[in-house]
C-alpha positions as CSV (number, residue, x, y, z in Angstrom):
1,M,85.9,44.7,83.0
2,A,84.5,47.9,84.9
3,H,86.6,50.6,85.9
4,P,87.6,51.0,89.5
5,K,86.0,54.1,91.5
6,R,87.8,57.6,90.7
7,L,89.3,58.7,94.1
8,P,88.2,62.3,95.1
9,T,90.7,65.0,94.7
10,K,91.5,67.5,96.8
11,A,92.7,71.2,95.7
12,G,95.9,71.4,93.3
13,Q,95.6,67.4,92.7
14,E,94.3,65.9,89.2
15,S,92.8,62.6,88.5
16,V,94.3,60.5,86.3
17,W,90.8,59.4,85.2
18,D,90.2,63.0,83.6
19,Y,93.4,62.0,81.7
20,P,92.6,61.6,78.0
21,R,92.8,58.9,75.7
22,P,94.6,58.5,73.3
23,P,97.4,60.2,75.5
24,K,98.3,63.8,75.6
25,L,101.9,65.6,75.3
26,E,102.7,68.7,77.0
27,P,105.4,70.7,78.1
28,V,106.6,70.6,81.8
29,N,109.1,73.3,83.6
30,N,109.5,71.2,87.0
31,T,113.1,69.8,87.4
32,L,112.8,66.4,86.9
33,L,116.1,64.7,88.4
34,V,116.9,60.7,88.2
35,E,119.2,59.0,90.6
36,F,121.1,55.5,90.3
37,A,124.4,54.5,92.5
38,G,125.1,57.6,94.0
39,Q,125.1,59.4,90.2
40,V,122.5,62.1,88.6
41,L,121.3,59.9,85.3
42,A,119.6,62.9,84.1
43,K,118.3,66.2,85.4
44,T,116.2,68.7,83.4
45,T,113.9,71.7,83.4
46,K,113.0,71.1,79.9
47,G,110.7,68.0,80.2
48,Y,107.3,67.1,78.6
49,R,104.7,64.6,80.0
50,V,102.3,62.0,78.7
51,L,98.9,62.0,80.2
52,E,96.7,59.0,79.7
53,T,93.5,57.9,81.1
54,S,94.6,55.5,84.5
55,H,98.1,56.4,84.3
56,P,99.9,58.5,86.4
57,P,102.1,61.3,84.2
58,V,105.5,59.5,82.1
59,Y,107.8,62.3,82.5
60,Y,110.8,62.5,79.4
61,I,113.9,64.3,79.6
62,P,116.0,65.7,77.0
63,E,118.9,63.6,75.5
64,E,121.2,66.7,75.9
65,D,120.0,66.2,80.1
66,V,121.1,62.7,80.5
67,R,124.3,61.2,81.4
68,L,124.7,58.6,78.3
69,D,127.9,57.7,79.9
70,F,126.1,56.2,82.1
71,M,123.5,54.8,79.7
72,S,123.7,51.6,77.6
73,L,121.6,50.2,75.3
74,S,119.6,46.9,76.2
75,S,120.2,44.3,74.1
76,G,117.1,42.7,71.9
77,N,114.7,44.4,73.6
78,A,111.9,47.0,71.6
79,T,108.2,47.5,72.2
80,N,105.4,49.5,70.2
81,C,103.1,51.9,71.9
82,E,99.9,52.1,70.1
83,W,100.3,55.7,70.7
84,K,103.6,56.6,70.3
85,G,105.8,54.2,68.2
86,Q,108.3,51.6,68.5
87,A,110.8,52.4,72.0
88,Q,113.8,51.1,72.3
89,Y,115.4,50.3,75.8
90,F,118.5,51.0,77.9
91,D,120.2,49.7,80.9
92,A,122.3,51.9,83.5
93,V,125.8,51.7,84.7
94,V,127.3,53.1,87.0
95,G,131.0,51.3,88.3
96,T,129.6,47.8,89.3
97,K,126.1,48.8,89.6
98,H,123.7,47.8,86.8
99,S,120.3,48.0,86.6
100,E,118.5,46.6,83.2
101,Q,115.5,48.6,81.3
102,V,115.5,51.5,83.5
103,A,114.6,54.0,80.4
104,W,113.4,54.1,77.1
105,R,112.8,56.5,74.1
106,Y,111.5,56.7,70.9
107,L,113.8,57.4,68.0
108,N,110.8,58.3,65.0
109,P,107.7,58.3,66.9
110,V,104.4,59.1,65.3
111,P,103.7,63.1,64.3
112,A,101.4,63.5,67.7
113,F,104.6,62.8,69.7
114,A,107.0,64.0,67.5
115,D,108.3,66.6,70.6
116,I,109.6,63.6,72.5
117,K,111.8,62.3,69.5
118,G,115.6,60.9,71.4
119,Y,113.8,62.0,75.0
120,F,114.1,59.3,77.5
121,A,111.5,58.4,80.1
122,F,112.6,56.4,83.4
123,Y,111.1,53.9,85.3
124,A,111.3,54.8,88.9
125,G,111.4,51.4,90.3
126,R,114.5,50.3,88.6
127,V,116.5,53.2,89.6
128,D,117.5,54.5,93.0
129,A,115.1,57.8,93.3
130,C,113.2,60.1,91.0
131,Y,112.4,63.4,91.9
132,V,109.2,65.9,90.3
133,D,110.8,69.3,91.5
134,D,111.8,68.0,95.6
135,E,109.3,65.3,95.6
136,L,110.5,62.1,95.3
137,V,108.2,60.1,93.3
138,Q,106.6,56.7,93.6
139,A,106.4,54.1,90.7
140,Q,103.2,53.3,89.2
141,P,102.4,49.5,90.0
142,G,103.6,46.3,87.8
143,N,106.3,46.4,86.0
144,F,104.9,47.0,82.4
145,Y,104.4,51.2,82.9
146,G,106.4,53.9,83.8
147,G,104.4,56.5,84.9
148,W,105.6,58.7,88.3
149,I,103.4,58.9,91.3
150,T,103.0,62.3,93.2
151,A,100.9,64.0,95.8
152,K,99.4,66.0,92.5
153,V,97.8,62.7,90.9
154,V,95.1,60.6,92.2
155,G,94.3,57.1,91.4
156,P,93.3,54.5,91.6
157,F,96.4,53.6,88.7
158,K,96.6,50.9,86.2
159,G,99.6,48.8,86.6
160,G,98.7,46.7,90.1
161,P,96.7,43.1,89.9
162,G,93.4,43.2,88.4
163,S,94.0,46.6,86.2
164,W,95.2,44.9,83.1
165,G,91.3,45.7,81.2
166,W,90.8,48.9,82.3
């Protein structure tokens, strides 16, 4: 399947079509914030982002900056990423509010991604809000990928209808 036409960038923006494949891991010092049911699930300035062709960045937050008391290991679900290894998934539980598979992490990532061992990545569409600095992010289209879309990244983005073969 042919790739879609890339959108033009403006000053200060990145095109996801310039991101590499295999993906690249880089540290970020932005403030990353995840909220659910009136609580902060995670907040850090010590995150990483993974950049992969056609995907908005996926942000990873260190375990020490995640409210583990609100996280519950999802039952029976694990996936294997060809680039990073086997992931385990977590639900968010705050009082009577519950959202399934809001986050994932790699306990034994491949060597190229060893820096995110135990770090959590959150699906923006499965929690109430995610922020990069003060910007509310948009969830990557579809239900499979967990990229965060900000004004600094330009698509089109993989994940929506008709994009599986990109």
